Backbone as CSV, one residue per row, in Angstrom:
resi,resn,N_x,N_y,N_z,CA_x,CA_y,CA_z,C_x,C_y,C_z
1,MET,-29.628,121.226,10.101,-28.955,120.309,11.008,-28.692,121.016,12.338
2,SER,-28.984,120.356,13.417,-28.829,120.904,14.751,-27.353,120.885,15.155
3,SER,-26.921,121.933,15.836,-25.547,121.976,16.323,-25.389,121.063,17.532
4,VAL,-24.163,120.728,17.838,-23.872,119.877,18.992,-24.388,120.527,20.269
5,LEU,-24.057,121.801,20.479,-24.474,122.465,21.711,-25.977,122.666,21.771
6,THR,-26.607,122.941,20.641,-28.065,123.074,20.647,-28.711,121.767,21.065
7,GLN,-28.247,120.657,20.521,-28.826,119.362,20.889,-28.584,119.062,22.364
8,LEU,-27.347,119.279,22.829,-27.047,119.034,24.241,-27.912,119.903,25.150
9,LEU,-28.037,121.188,24.815,-28.826,122.076,25.672,-30.323,121.798,25.557
10,ASN,-30.784,121.327,24.422,-32.189,120.891,24.339,-32.435,119.715,25.291
11,ASP,-31.517,118.750,25.313,-31.642,117.615,26.229,-31.533,118.076,27.682
12,TRP,-30.605,118.990,27.939,-30.421,119.538,29.287,-31.678,120.283,29.738
13,LYS,-32.257,121.108,28.854,-33.475,121.850,29.182,-34.618,120.899,29.526
14,LYS,-34.791,119.873,28.730,-35.859,118.904,28.983,-35.673,118.262,30.359
15,ALA,-34.449,117.859,30.676,-34.174,117.251,31.980,-34.316,118.272,33.104
16,PHE,-33.809,119.488,32.887,-33.892,120.537,33.913,-35.340,120.898,34.207
17,ASP,-36.095,121.182,33.162,-37.489,121.588,33.336,-38.311,120.495,34.022
18,GLY,-37.965,119.233,33.795,-38.664,118.116,34.422,-38.058,117.690,35.750
19,HIS,-36.982,118.371,36.158,-36.252,118.068,37.393,-35.827,116.593,37.419
20,HIS,-35.297,116.122,36.292,-34.797,114.754,36.163,-33.281,114.785,36.358
21,THR,-32.857,114.718,37.608,-31.448,114.935,37.930,-30.536,113.835,37.384
22,ASP,-31.017,112.607,37.316,-30.195,111.542,36.727,-29.948,111.815,35.248
23,ASP,-30.982,112.274,34.547,-30.844,112.590,33.123,-29.900,113.767,32.920
24,MET,-29.980,114.772,33.796,-29.067,115.920,33.691,-27.637,115.470,33.894
25,ALA,-27.394,114.696,34.958,-26.034,114.249,35.255,-25.463,113.406,34.125
26,ALA,-26.300,112.606,33.478,-25.838,111.742,32.384,-25.357,112.536,31.172
27,LEU,-25.725,113.802,31.086,-25.277,114.646,29.971,-23.842,115.131,30.154
28,PHE,-23.276,114.889,31.325,-21.927,115.344,31.648,-20.958,114.166,31.629
29,THR,-19.685,114.444,31.365,-18.660,113.412,31.445,-18.447,113.042,32.917
30,PRO,-17.926,111.849,33.187,-17.694,111.461,34.587,-16.761,112.413,35.331
31,ASP,-15.866,113.087,34.603,-14.912,114.003,35.226,-15.213,115.474,34.924
32,ALA,-16.462,115.786,34.650,-16.854,117.139,34.264,-16.449,118.179,35.308
33,LEU,-16.122,119.358,34.814,-15.904,120.531,35.667,-17.156,121.381,35.560
34,PHE,-17.691,121.815,36.709,-18.992,122.463,36.745,-18.950,123.659,37.682
35,GLN,-19.329,124.819,37.181,-19.459,126.027,38.006,-20.848,126.577,37.788
36,GLY,-21.720,126.393,38.758,-23.083,126.912,38.692,-23.182,128.230,39.441
37,PHE,-24.314,128.447,40.110,-24.539,129.669,40.867,-23.737,129.722,42.167
38,GLY,-23.375,128.573,42.699,-22.672,128.525,43.977,-21.237,128.999,43.864
39,PRO,-20.592,129.196,45.019,-19.223,129.727,45.013,-18.163,128.686,44.663
40,ASP,-18.517,127.404,44.749,-17.522,126.354,44.554,-17.619,125.713,43.183
41,ALA,-16.460,125.452,42.600,-16.411,124.659,41.376,-16.558,123.201,41.784
42,LEU,-17.329,122.458,41.008,-17.585,121.051,41.294,-16.915,120.185,40.245
43,GLU,-16.665,118.941,40.611,-16.066,118.014,39.666,-16.792,116.688,39.734
44,GLY,-17.152,116.174,38.576,-17.729,114.847,38.481,-19.238,114.835,38.370
45,ARG,-19.701,113.769,37.766,-21.127,113.588,37.488,-21.970,113.564,38.766
46,GLU,-21.489,112.919,39.816,-22.253,112.848,41.073,-22.400,114.229,41.703
47,ALA,-21.370,115.050,41.618,-21.450,116.418,42.150,-22.456,117.244,41.346
48,VAL,-22.458,117.050,40.042,-23.425,117.745,39.185,-24.846,117.326,39.574
49,LYS,-25.053,116.048,39.764,-26.374,115.556,40.162,-26.792,116.173,41.494
50,GLY,-25.894,116.203,42.456,-26.202,116.805,43.753,-26.559,118.268,43.643
51,TYR,-25.858,118.988,42.771,-26.158,120.398,42.547,-27.593,120.553,42.048
52,TYR,-27.953,119.791,41.034,-29.297,119.910,40.456,-30.389,119.399,41.395
53,GLU,-30.065,118.454,42.268,-31.056,117.998,43.246,-31.456,119.119,44.201
54,ALA,-30.561,120.084,44.419,-30.832,121.200,45.325,-31.615,122.331,44.654
55,VAL,-31.768,122.281,43.339,-32.510,123.315,42.617,-34.009,123.079,42.802
56,PRO,-34.765,124.119,43.170,-36.216,123.929,43.310,-36.818,123.333,42.040
57,ASP,-37.740,122.391,42.220,-38.262,121.655,41.071,-39.294,122.421,40.248
58,ASN,-39.595,123.668,40.630,-40.527,124.470,39.829,-39.802,125.411,38.869
59,ARG,-38.498,125.292,38.766,-37.728,126.170,37.882,-37.650,125.581,36.476
60,SER,-37.574,126.495,35.527,-37.420,126.098,34.129,-36.373,127.008,33.498
61,THR,-36.057,126.736,32.253,-34.992,127.495,31.607,-35.268,127.682,30.118
62,GLU,-34.710,128.731,29.588,-34.683,129.015,28.151,-33.247,129.355,27.796
63,PHE,-32.825,129.021,26.586,-31.455,129.323,26.185,-31.405,129.754,24.727
64,ARG,-30.292,130.428,24.420,-30.004,130.824,23.039,-28.498,130.677,22.835
65,ILE,-28.119,129.848,21.865,-26.701,129.678,21.541,-26.195,130.964,20.890
66,LEU,-25.080,131.476,21.396,-24.476,132.683,20.828,-23.343,132.357,19.869
67,HIS,-22.579,131.336,20.198,-21.419,130.997,19.376,-21.009,129.558,19.667
68,GLU,-20.634,128.847,18.635,-20.151,127.469,18.770,-19.006,127.274,17.795
69,TYR,-17.984,126.539,18.231,-16.850,126.258,17.346,-16.204,124.931,17.710
70,GLU,-15.524,124.344,16.753,-14.778,123.117,17.005,-13.471,123.503,17.690
71,ALA,-13.314,123.114,18.945,-12.114,123.461,19.707,-10.945,122.536,19.361
72,ALA,-11.256,121.298,19.013,-10.277,120.277,18.629,-11.082,119.126,18.054
73,PRO,-10.432,118.194,17.395,-11.193,117.038,16.924,-11.909,116.356,18.102
74,GLY,-13.207,116.183,17.983,-13.981,115.567,19.048,-14.318,116.477,20.209
75,ALA,-14.110,117.780,20.034,-14.422,118.748,21.094,-15.051,119.997,20.485
76,VAL,-16.156,120.427,21.074,-16.868,121.619,20.630,-17.022,122.534,21.837
77,ALA,-16.852,123.829,21.629,-16.999,124.806,22.707,-17.908,125.932,22.239
78,GLY,-18.425,126.682,23.182,-19.258,127.810,22.800,-19.871,128.520,23.983
79,PHE,-20.758,129.454,23.628,-21.407,130.311,24.610,-22.899,130.354,24.352
80,ALA,-23.662,130.539,25.441,-25.113,130.671,25.333,-25.600,131.681,26.366
81,ASP,-26.716,132.318,26.069,-27.458,133.081,27.062,-28.525,132.157,27.601
82,VAL,-28.673,132.122,28.923,-29.635,131.239,29.565,-30.425,132.051,30.584
83,THR,-31.727,131.840,30.616,-32.560,132.446,31.640,-33.264,131.348,32.418
84,PHE,-33.063,131.360,33.726,-33.755,130.463,34.639,-34.928,131.240,35.235
85,SER,-36.055,130.577,35.439,-37.211,131.267,36.018,-38.093,130.276,36.758
86,ASP,-39.044,130.833,37.519,-40.050,129.998,38.176,-41.385,130.732,38.175
87,PRO,-42.458,130.057,38.528,-43.798,130.657,38.455,-44.025,131.850,39.395
88,THR,-43.158,132.039,40.391,-43.323,133.161,41.326,-42.841,134.476,40.739
89,GLY,-42.174,134.424,39.583,-41.623,135.628,38.970,-40.121,135.752,39.132
90,TRP,-39.519,134.854,39.923,-38.066,134.858,40.055,-37.450,134.538,38.701
91,ALA,-36.370,135.236,38.362,-35.648,134.955,37.120,-34.182,135.326,37.299
92,ALA,-33.331,134.593,36.637,-31.900,134.884,36.636,-31.370,134.622,35.238
93,ARG,-30.698,135.637,34.697,-30.093,135.496,33.370,-28.600,135.292,33.558
94,VAL,-28.063,134.315,32.819,-26.639,134.016,32.915,-26.039,133.866,31.526
95,HIS,-24.734,134.022,31.486,-23.951,133.617,30.327,-23.407,132.235,30.663
96,LEU,-23.467,131.328,29.720,-23.002,129.963,29.915,-21.914,129.669,28.905
97,SER,-20.778,129.182,29.397,-19.747,128.686,28.490,-19.672,127.172,28.676
98,LEU,-19.495,126.486,27.566,-19.524,125.025,27.549,-18.393,124.470,26.707
99,VAL,-17.925,123.317,27.117,-17.065,122.492,26.279,-17.698,121.109,26.275
100,ALA,-17.930,120.582,25.087,-18.504,119.253,24.927,-17.495,118.367,24.211
101,VAL,-17.476,117.101,24.604,-16.572,116.144,23.975,-17.352,114.923,23.523
102,ALA,-16.852,114.305,22.466,-17.450,113.058,21.987,-16.980,111.947,22.920
103,ASP,-17.939,111.234,23.505,-17.661,110.193,24.480,-18.385,108.923,24.039
104,ALA,-17.652,108.010,23.444,-18.223,106.740,22.953,-19.408,106.997,22.022
105,GLY,-19.244,107.952,21.118,-20.275,108.244,20.131,-21.375,109.176,20.597
106,THR,-21.298,109.626,21.832,-22.289,110.548,22.380,-21.591,111.818,22.845
107,TRP,-22.188,112.943,22.558,-21.625,114.206,23.032,-22.021,114.418,24.478
108,ARG,-21.035,114.782,25.295,-21.268,115.059,26.711,-20.579,116.372,27.100
109,ILE,-21.108,117.003,28.129,-20.551,118.265,28.613,-19.351,117.962,29.497
110,ARG,-18.214,118.515,29.141,-16.968,118.338,29.906,-16.742,119.517,30.842
111,GLN,-17.138,120.706,30.390,-16.950,121.904,31.208,-18.168,122.802,31.066
112,TYR,-18.657,123.313,32.198,-19.882,124.111,32.266,-19.613,125.241,33.240
113,HIS,-19.791,126.478,32.808,-19.531,127.621,33.677,-20.561,128.705,33.411
114,VAL,-21.227,129.154,34.472,-22.163,130.265,34.344,-21.614,131.497,35.022
115,SER,-21.952,132.642,34.463,-21.690,133.919,35.112,-22.985,134.722,35.029
116,ILE,-23.375,135.281,36.157,-24.637,136.004,36.261,-24.533,137.319,35.513
117,VAL,-25.557,137.617,34.725,-25.622,138.880,34.001,-26.213,139.912,34.965
118,ARG,-25.541,140.985,35.158,-26.016,142.038,36.075,-26.459,143.251,35.319
């Protein structure tokens, strides 16, 4: 059986790799908190979509779930290692922390935070 975060990140990877920003944004709650590579924390699905629209469309990603746990009824949290790359050889490895919540029978990302691995 697939874990909640594995399923969410599989859907996220498919949308990210295909540069489908509407599909990526739909994986987040309307009030999601999002910290990507930029210096500013973002809030909301539209901000998440705007962030991903600025990502070059030749980038792809791989991930590995490190830990997942039930944070509360209807909430799952955890950590993953993620590597972003593109055909030019650019790559960035990050640690990703996530909180997902059950939203009308569908799991969505409520909180997303990356920190660059140096």
